[in-house]
C-alpha positions as CSV (number, residue, x, y, z in Angstrom):
1,M,11.5,61.9,126.9
2,K,11.5,64.4,124.1
3,K,15.2,63.7,123.5
4,I,14.6,60.0,123.3
5,L,11.8,60.4,120.8
6,F,13.9,62.7,118.7
7,V,16.8,60.2,118.7
8,M,14.4,57.4,117.7
9,F,13.0,59.6,114.9
10,I,16.5,60.2,113.5
11,I,17.3,56.5,113.6
12,A,14.1,55.7,111.8
13,I,14.9,58.2,109.0
14,G,18.4,56.6,108.7
15,L,16.9,53.1,108.5
16,T,14.5,54.3,105.9
17,I,17.2,55.8,103.7
18,A,19.4,52.7,104.1
19,V,16.5,50.4,103.1
20,Y,15.6,52.6,100.1
21,D,19.3,52.5,99.0
22,K,19.2,48.7,99.0
23,V,15.8,48.4,97.1
24,P,16.5,46.6,93.8
25,P,15.9,48.9,90.8
26,H,13.0,46.8,89.5
27,K,11.1,47.4,92.8
28,V,11.3,51.2,92.6
29,A,8.7,53.1,90.7
30,I,10.1,54.2,87.3
31,N,9.5,57.8,86.3
32,I,8.0,57.2,82.9
33,D,4.8,59.2,82.8
34,V,2.0,58.4,80.3
35,E,0.5,61.9,80.4
36,R,3.9,63.6,79.8
37,L,4.7,61.1,77.0
38,T,1.3,61.7,75.4
39,E,1.6,65.5,75.7
40,N,5.1,65.6,74.1
41,T,4.0,63.3,71.3
42,K,1.1,65.7,70.6
43,I,3.4,68.7,70.6
44,L,5.9,67.1,68.2
45,A,3.2,65.9,65.9
46,S,1.3,69.2,65.8
47,D,1.0,71.3,62.7
48,E,3.2,73.8,64.4
49,F,6.2,71.5,63.8
50,E,5.3,71.2,60.1
51,G,6.1,67.5,59.8
52,R,9.6,67.9,61.2
53,G,11.3,67.9,57.8
54,P,15.1,68.1,57.9
55,G,16.4,71.5,56.8
56,T,13.2,73.3,57.4
57,A,11.7,75.6,60.1
58,G,10.2,72.4,61.4
59,E,13.6,71.1,62.1
60,E,14.6,74.2,64.0
61,K,11.5,73.9,66.2
62,T,12.1,70.2,66.8
63,I,15.8,70.2,67.7
64,N,15.4,73.3,69.9
65,F,12.4,71.7,71.7
66,L,14.6,68.6,72.4
67,K,17.5,70.7,73.5
68,Q,15.3,72.6,76.0
69,E,13.9,69.4,77.4
70,F,17.3,67.8,77.9
71,E,18.7,71.1,79.4
72,K,15.7,71.2,81.9
73,L,16.5,67.7,83.0
74,G,20.2,68.6,83.5
75,L,21.7,66.4,80.8
76,K,25.0,67.4,79.4
77,P,25.6,68.4,75.8
78,G,26.7,65.3,73.9
79,N,29.0,66.9,71.3
80,G,31.5,69.0,73.2
81,D,29.6,72.0,74.4
82,S,26.7,71.5,71.9
83,Y,23.6,69.3,71.9
84,F,23.8,69.2,68.1
85,Q,25.8,67.2,65.7
86,G,25.5,68.8,62.3
87,A,25.5,66.5,59.3
88,N,26.3,68.0,55.9
89,M,23.6,66.9,53.4
90,V,22.4,67.8,50.0
91,E,18.7,68.3,49.3
92,I,17.7,67.4,45.8
93,T,14.2,68.1,44.6
94,A,13.3,66.6,41.2
95,S,10.7,68.4,39.1
96,P,7.5,66.4,38.8
97,E,7.1,67.9,35.3
98,T,8.6,64.8,33.6
99,S,7.8,61.4,32.4
100,M,9.6,58.1,31.8
101,N,9.4,57.1,28.2
102,I,9.7,53.5,27.3
103,E,10.0,52.5,23.6
104,T,8.9,48.9,22.7
105,A,7.7,47.1,19.6
106,D,4.2,48.4,20.5
107,G,5.3,52.0,20.5
108,V,6.3,54.6,23.1
109,T,4.7,54.5,26.6
110,A,4.9,57.7,28.7
111,L,4.7,56.9,32.4
112,K,3.4,59.8,34.5
113,Y,5.5,61.0,37.4
114,G,3.7,60.0,40.6
115,P,1.0,57.4,39.7
116,E,3.1,55.4,37.1
117,F,6.7,56.0,38.1
118,M,8.8,57.6,40.7
119,G,12.3,58.7,39.8
120,W,15.2,60.7,41.1
121,T,19.0,61.0,41.1
122,K,21.5,61.1,43.9
123,R,24.0,62.8,41.6
124,V,24.5,66.4,42.8
125,T,23.8,68.2,39.5
126,D,21.1,70.4,38.0
127,A,19.8,67.8,35.6
128,V,20.5,64.3,34.4
129,F,19.5,62.6,31.2
130,V,19.0,59.0,30.1
131,R,18.5,58.5,26.4
132,D,17.4,55.3,24.7
133,S,19.0,53.1,27.4
134,E,18.6,49.4,26.7
135,M,16.4,47.7,29.4
136,V,17.6,44.4,30.9
137,F,15.7,42.3,33.4
138,V,18.2,41.0,36.0
139,G,15.8,39.3,38.4
140,Y,16.5,40.4,42.0
141,G,19.7,42.2,41.0
142,A,21.6,40.3,43.7
143,V,25.3,39.2,43.9
144,A,25.4,37.0,47.0
145,P,28.4,34.6,46.9
146,E,27.5,33.1,50.3
147,Y,24.3,31.8,48.7
148,G,25.9,30.9,45.4
149,W,23.8,33.6,43.6
150,N,24.7,36.1,40.9
151,D,22.0,37.7,38.9
152,Y,24.6,39.7,36.8
153,D,26.5,36.6,35.8
154,G,27.2,36.5,32.1
155,I,25.8,39.9,31.2
156,D,27.4,43.3,30.8
157,V,25.0,46.0,32.0
158,K,27.3,49.0,31.5
159,G,25.3,51.9,30.2
160,K,22.0,50.0,30.4
161,T,18.9,50.2,32.5
162,V,18.5,47.3,34.8
163,V,15.0,46.2,35.9
164,V,14.9,44.4,39.3
165,M,12.5,43.0,41.7
166,V,12.2,44.0,45.3
167,N,12.9,41.6,48.2
168,D,14.8,38.4,47.5
169,P,14.3,34.8,46.2
170,G,13.9,33.3,49.7
171,F,10.7,35.3,50.2
172,A,9.4,34.6,46.7
173,T,9.7,30.8,47.2
174,Q,9.3,30.5,50.9
175,N,12.1,28.0,50.7
176,P,14.1,28.1,54.0
177,E,17.1,26.7,52.1
178,L,17.2,29.7,49.7
179,F,18.8,32.8,51.2
180,T,17.1,33.0,54.6
181,G,13.7,31.8,53.4
182,N,10.9,34.1,54.4
183,A,13.1,36.6,56.2
184,M,14.4,39.4,54.0
185,T,18.2,39.7,53.7
186,Y,20.0,42.9,52.9
187,Y,20.0,41.7,49.3
188,G,16.3,42.3,49.3
189,R,16.4,45.9,50.3
190,W,15.8,48.6,47.7
191,T,18.9,50.4,48.8
192,Y,21.1,47.4,48.0
193,K,19.5,47.2,44.5
194,Y,20.7,50.6,43.6
195,E,24.1,50.1,45.1
196,E,24.8,46.9,43.3
197,A,23.6,48.2,40.0
198,A,26.1,51.1,40.3
199,R,28.9,48.7,41.1
200,Q,27.9,46.8,37.9
201,G,28.1,50.0,35.8
202,A,24.4,50.4,35.0
203,E,23.1,53.7,33.8
204,A,19.7,53.5,35.5
205,V,17.7,51.2,37.7
206,I,13.9,50.4,37.8
207,I,12.6,48.5,40.8
208,I,9.4,46.8,40.1
209,H,6.9,47.6,42.8
210,E,4.6,44.8,44.1
211,T,2.8,45.5,47.4
212,K,3.5,42.2,49.1
213,P,7.2,41.9,48.6
214,A,7.8,45.6,49.2
215,A,5.6,45.5,52.3
216,Y,3.8,48.8,51.5
217,P,1.4,50.0,48.8
218,W,2.4,52.3,45.9
219,E,1.1,55.3,47.7
220,V,4.0,54.9,50.1
221,V,6.5,54.9,47.2
222,E,4.9,58.0,45.8
223,G,4.8,59.8,49.1
224,S,8.3,58.9,50.2
225,W,10.2,59.8,47.0
226,S,8.4,62.9,45.9
227,G,9.5,66.4,47.0
228,P,12.9,67.1,48.6
229,Q,15.2,64.1,48.9
230,F,18.2,64.3,51.1
231,T,21.5,62.5,50.7
232,L,25.0,62.5,52.2
233,E,27.4,63.8,49.6
234,S,30.5,61.9,48.6
235,E,33.7,63.6,47.4
236,D,32.7,63.0,43.8
237,G,29.3,64.6,44.2
238,N,27.7,61.1,44.1
239,M,28.7,60.6,40.5
240,S,29.5,57.0,41.3
241,R,25.8,56.4,41.7
242,V,23.6,55.4,38.7
243,V,22.2,58.3,36.7
244,A,18.6,57.6,37.6
245,E,17.0,55.5,40.4
246,S,13.3,54.7,40.1
247,W,10.3,52.6,40.9
248,V,7.5,51.4,38.5
249,P,4.3,49.6,39.5
250,G,4.2,45.9,38.5
251,E,1.1,46.3,36.3
252,E,3.0,48.9,34.2
253,M,6.1,46.7,33.9
254,A,3.9,43.7,32.9
255,K,3.0,45.6,29.7
256,I,6.7,46.1,28.8
257,F,7.3,42.4,29.3
258,S,4.4,41.5,27.1
259,A,5.6,43.8,24.3
260,A,8.9,41.8,24.4
261,G,7.0,38.5,24.1
262,L,7.6,37.6,27.7
263,D,5.1,36.5,30.3
264,Y,5.5,38.7,33.4
265,K,4.4,36.1,35.9
266,E,6.5,33.4,34.4
267,M,9.7,35.5,34.2
268,T,9.3,36.9,37.8
269,A,8.8,33.3,39.1
270,L,11.9,32.1,37.1
271,A,13.9,34.9,38.7
272,A,13.6,33.1,42.0
273,T,15.5,30.1,40.7
274,K,19.1,29.4,39.9
275,D,18.1,28.7,36.3
276,F,17.4,32.3,35.8
277,K,19.6,34.3,33.4
278,A,19.3,38.0,32.7
279,V,17.2,38.8,29.6
280,S,16.7,41.8,27.4
281,L,13.3,43.4,27.5
282,K,13.7,44.7,23.9
283,A,12.9,48.1,25.1
284,K,14.6,51.5,25.5
285,M,14.1,53.9,28.4
286,S,14.5,57.7,28.4
287,V,14.0,60.1,31.2
288,T,15.0,63.7,32.1
289,L,15.3,64.7,35.8
290,K,15.7,68.4,36.5
291,N,16.7,69.3,40.0
292,K,16.8,72.0,42.6
293,I,19.8,71.7,44.8
294,R,20.2,73.0,48.3
295,R,23.0,72.2,50.7
296,V,21.7,71.7,54.2
297,V,23.2,71.1,57.6
298,S,20.7,68.9,59.5
299,N,21.2,68.0,63.1
300,N,21.3,64.9,65.3
301,V,20.5,65.9,68.9
302,V,22.8,64.4,71.5
303,A,22.6,64.5,75.3
304,I,24.6,62.7,77.9
305,L,24.1,61.4,81.4
306,P,27.7,60.7,82.6
307,G,28.2,57.3,84.3
308,A,29.2,57.1,87.9
309,E,31.8,54.4,87.4
310,R,33.0,54.0,83.8
311,A,32.0,57.3,82.2
312,D,34.0,56.6,79.0
313,E,31.8,53.7,78.1
314,Y,28.3,54.3,76.6
315,I,24.9,52.8,76.1
316,I,23.0,54.6,73.4
317,H,19.2,55.1,73.4
318,M,18.2,56.3,70.0
319,S,15.2,57.3,68.0
320,H,14.7,59.5,64.9
321,W,13.1,62.9,65.3
322,D,12.3,63.6,61.7
323,H,9.4,62.9,59.4
324,M,8.5,64.0,55.9
325,G,7.7,67.7,56.3
326,R,5.2,69.5,54.2
327,D,4.2,68.8,50.5
328,T,2.7,71.9,49.1
329,S,1.7,70.1,45.9
330,L,-1.0,68.2,47.8
331,E,-4.6,69.4,48.0
332,G,-6.0,69.6,51.5
333,D,-3.8,68.4,54.3
334,Q,-0.2,69.0,53.2
335,I,1.6,68.2,56.5
336,Y,3.1,64.7,57.2
337,N,2.7,65.0,61.0
338,G,4.4,61.6,61.7
339,A,2.6,61.2,65.1
340,A,3.4,57.5,65.4
341,D,6.4,57.7,63.1
342,N,8.2,59.0,65.1
343,A,7.0,61.8,67.4
344,S,6.1,58.9,69.7
345,G,9.7,57.5,69.9
346,T,11.2,61.0,70.1
347,A,9.0,61.7,73.1
348,G,10.0,58.4,74.5
349,L,13.7,59.5,74.7
350,I,12.6,62.3,77.0
351,E,10.8,59.7,79.2
352,L,13.9,57.5,79.3
353,A,16.0,60.5,80.4
354,N,13.5,61.1,83.3
355,A,13.7,57.5,84.3
356,Y,17.5,57.4,84.5
357,L,17.7,60.8,86.3
358,S,15.2,59.8,89.0
359,G,16.0,56.1,89.4
360,A,17.1,54.5,92.6
361,Q,20.4,53.6,91.0
362,K,22.5,55.9,88.8
363,P,24.0,54.3,85.8
364,G,27.5,53.1,86.0
365,R,28.3,53.7,82.4
366,S,27.3,56.8,80.6
367,I,24.0,57.0,78.8
368,M,23.6,58.8,75.5
369,F,20.3,60.0,74.3
370,L,20.6,60.3,70.5
371,A,17.7,61.7,68.4
372,V,18.8,61.4,64.8
373,T,17.8,63.2,61.7
374,A,16.8,62.1,58.2
375,E,15.8,58.5,58.9
376,E,13.0,58.9,56.4
377,Q,15.5,59.8,53.8
378,G,17.4,56.5,54.2
379,L,18.8,56.5,57.8
380,L,21.1,59.4,56.9
381,G,21.4,60.9,60.4
382,S,22.3,57.6,62.0
383,E,24.6,56.8,59.1
384,Y,26.4,60.0,59.6
385,Y,26.8,59.3,63.3
386,G,28.0,55.7,62.6
387,K,30.7,57.1,60.3
388,N,31.5,60.1,62.6
389,P,30.9,58.7,66.1
390,I,31.1,61.2,69.0
391,V,32.4,58.4,71.3
392,P,34.6,55.5,70.1
393,L,32.6,52.6,68.8
394,N,34.7,50.2,70.8
395,K,33.5,52.0,73.9
396,T,29.9,51.9,72.8
397,V,28.3,48.9,74.7
398,A,25.1,48.7,72.8
399,A,22.4,50.7,70.9
400,I,18.7,50.5,71.9
401,N,16.5,51.8,69.2
402,M,12.8,52.6,69.1
403,D,10.7,53.7,66.1
404,V,6.9,54.0,66.5
405,L,5.8,53.4,70.1
406,G,2.5,51.5,70.8
407,Y,-0.7,53.4,71.2
408,I,-3.3,50.6,71.5
409,G,-2.9,50.1,75.3
410,E,-1.0,47.5,77.2
411,T,-0.1,44.2,75.4
412,H,1.0,40.8,76.5
413,D,3.9,41.0,74.1
414,V,6.6,43.2,72.7
415,T,8.3,42.8,69.3
416,I,12.1,42.7,69.0
417,V,13.2,43.2,65.4
418,G,16.4,41.2,64.8
419,Y,15.8,38.9,67.8
420,G,18.4,36.1,67.7
421,N,21.2,38.3,66.3
422,S,23.1,39.3,69.4
423,E,23.6,38.6,73.1
424,L,21.3,41.5,73.8
425,D,18.5,38.9,73.5
426,D,19.5,37.6,76.9
427,Y,18.9,41.0,78.5
428,V,15.6,41.4,76.7
429,D,14.4,38.0,77.9
430,R,15.2,38.7,81.6
431,A,13.5,42.1,81.5
432,V,10.5,40.8,79.7
433,Q,10.0,37.9,82.1
434,K,10.0,40.3,85.1
435,Q,7.1,42.1,83.4
436,K,5.4,38.7,82.8
437,R,5.2,39.4,79.1
438,I,6.5,37.7,76.0
439,A,9.3,38.9,73.6
440,N,8.3,38.0,70.0
441,P,10.8,38.1,67.1
442,D,9.8,40.2,64.2
443,P,6.5,38.7,63.0
444,K,7.2,39.8,59.4
445,P,10.9,39.3,58.8
446,E,10.1,39.3,55.1
447,N,9.5,43.1,55.3
448,G,13.1,43.8,56.2
449,Y,12.4,46.0,59.1
450,F,15.8,45.2,60.6
451,Y,17.3,47.3,57.7
452,R,14.7,50.1,57.9
453,S,15.5,51.8,61.1
454,D,18.5,53.6,62.7
455,H,20.0,50.8,64.7
456,F,21.1,49.3,61.4
457,S,23.5,52.2,60.8
458,L,25.3,51.3,64.0
459,S,25.0,47.5,63.4
460,K,26.8,47.9,60.1
461,E,29.7,49.5,62.1
462,G,29.7,46.5,64.5
463,V,27.8,47.9,67.5
464,P,25.3,45.3,68.9
465,A,21.8,46.8,68.6
466,V,18.3,45.9,69.5
467,Y,15.1,47.5,68.0
468,F,11.9,47.6,70.0
469,E,8.5,47.7,68.3
470,A,5.1,47.6,70.0
471,G,3.4,44.3,70.6
472,E,0.0,43.4,69.0
473,N,-1.6,41.1,71.6
474,S,-3.8,43.6,73.4
475,I,-4.6,42.8,77.0
476,E,-8.0,44.4,76.6
477,H,-9.0,43.4,73.1
478,G,-6.9,40.4,72.1
479,L,-4.5,39.5,69.3
480,K,-6.8,39.7,66.3
481,W,-7.9,43.2,67.2
482,G,-4.2,44.3,67.7
483,K,-3.2,42.8,64.3
484,E,-6.1,44.6,62.7
485,K,-4.9,47.9,64.2
486,A,-1.4,47.4,63.0
487,A,-2.6,46.5,59.4
488,D,-4.9,49.6,59.4
489,Y,-1.9,51.8,60.3
490,V,0.3,50.5,57.4
491,A,-2.6,50.7,54.9
492,N,-4.0,54.1,55.8
493,R,-1.5,56.2,57.8
494,Y,2.1,55.0,57.3
495,H,4.0,57.8,55.5
496,K,0.8,59.7,54.8
497,P,-0.5,63.0,56.1
498,S,-3.1,61.0,58.1
499,D,-0.4,59.8,60.6
500,E,-1.8,62.2,63.2
501,Y,-2.3,62.0,66.9
502,S,-5.7,60.8,68.0
503,E,-7.4,61.3,71.3
504,S,-8.3,57.6,71.1
505,W,-4.6,56.7,71.6
506,N,-3.7,54.8,74.8
507,M,0.0,54.9,75.4
508,L,0.2,52.8,78.5
509,G,1.7,50.0,76.4
510,A,4.4,52.4,75.3
511,V,5.2,53.1,79.0
512,K,5.7,49.4,79.6
513,D,8.0,49.1,76.6
514,L,10.0,52.1,77.7
515,E,10.4,50.5,81.1
516,L,11.9,47.5,79.4
517,M,14.4,49.7,77.6
518,Y,15.3,51.5,80.7
519,K,15.9,48.3,82.7
520,I,18.1,46.8,80.0
521,G,20.1,49.9,79.6
522,L,20.6,50.2,83.4
523,Q,21.7,46.6,83.7
524,L,24.2,47.0,80.9
525,S,25.5,50.2,82.6
526,H,26.4,48.2,85.8
527,E,28.3,45.5,84.0
528,D,31.9,45.2,82.9
529,S,31.3,43.1,79.8
530,F,30.5,44.1,76.2
531,P,27.7,42.0,74.6
532,N,28.5,40.7,71.1
533,W,26.8,39.5,68.0
534,R,26.0,35.8,67.8
535,E,28.5,33.5,66.1
536,G,27.9,33.5,62.3
537,N,26.2,37.0,62.3
538,E,27.4,39.2,59.5
539,F,28.5,42.0,62.0
540,R,30.4,39.8,64.4
541,A,33.8,40.1,62.6
542,K,33.7,43.9,62.7
543,R,32.8,43.9,66.4
544,D,35.6,41.4,67.2
545,A,38.1,43.5,65.3
546,M,37.2,46.8,67.0
547,M,37.4,45.3,70.5
548,K,41.0,44.3,69.9
549,E,42.0,47.9,69.2
């Protein structure tokens, strides 16, 4: 009798294992733990990590923390025998003891560094000087042949200071037939403004800051561009960049327009029409920028879970580990802790690794966990990876990016920035439906978020990418409350020392979003196909070309 019972017990165990092996992945509990996620977010956002500034002691603590966590989980180093990919950068710190002097018919106006102008140079040199540079208003500073638009048409700006507006004409007019209407294009991004002005031969650039088209208040400009600024260094020491790049508040620029006999509101409205022509501001700008220069190697952190079937093909889960470090010039709190942005997403990478390693199915393709540096300095870590990929881009199936996880509890929705751009939408839709939730496109495409996080660096190289942001429709408190919370964050904590972890945070919504990312990545890992950009997308041609190699 005992032998019969023993045999029956062994058979039962075998049947249990067989059934477990056949359980669909979406029916098996996913090892994403809210307490572990919260604790790791708190650690990374603590004062001990000093704001996770690239090239600082805070970087060393951060990258070693991630390395230790990935090692404990058994993930393999992603860059040969190293978990680090060093990116050569230059840290340029402009002295705040300067002013921008603008001479008009009314006299000379000295704009104070910080509250009245922010300026810097990307040129790798101890000092740069702009002297009596003629100022020209060139509208949005866009050359967009596909839209029949050229703000530089008919004017030579070589050696001059161009004054440009942020965002693009479509946003200003809300005309869906102009550019892409309300949604910002790359022509609206501040990075493009500086790049195009350099191509046109300008000596300096002033971007006019207005909160609504910029999507953030002046305090964000002041906080983001003060202190050490990192850049990737070109062979010419970035001498192909303009001498001085800067921002000036709209109310200050309005005075310059007035001195030239121009109505600021009328001219900025005219700039959003095809009737606009560049106009002299009858003013001269001078500025001196003295720099401290330090060459730095800052690190992306890369870990790999090899695929069981096609290990040479990769899905990338990415998030940036850096924030803005410490600003010793501030009174009181000097540490930009970056709890939401982006200690939360960095901690999320660790949770995704836990999910893959303990899931019912192991991934068929390899999974890369990529924590990039210097996102806050202009997506530099991801740009470096995009130009120096560890695995071939034509073997990279997709990139799944997260930047600021939700902390207001569970939501009915999740936000997909760039929704509609690629076939990855189909995977998002299926995964979201299984959660009985809704995938919303970016609710504020006018803010250009698609161009403001690290997936964009891989998108530019042709790799299809999707970017997850937290939803706003709180299950417990409703949509209005969720929107108020999001607006409060942008107004009071975004890129400020006050972005700190709070015990009031509820990261259960972040867990749900991480589960979506995991399920999408797992499904992609078990397929043979490579998703592509939609027809007509600006990155489609590059992807098509690489897949023929």
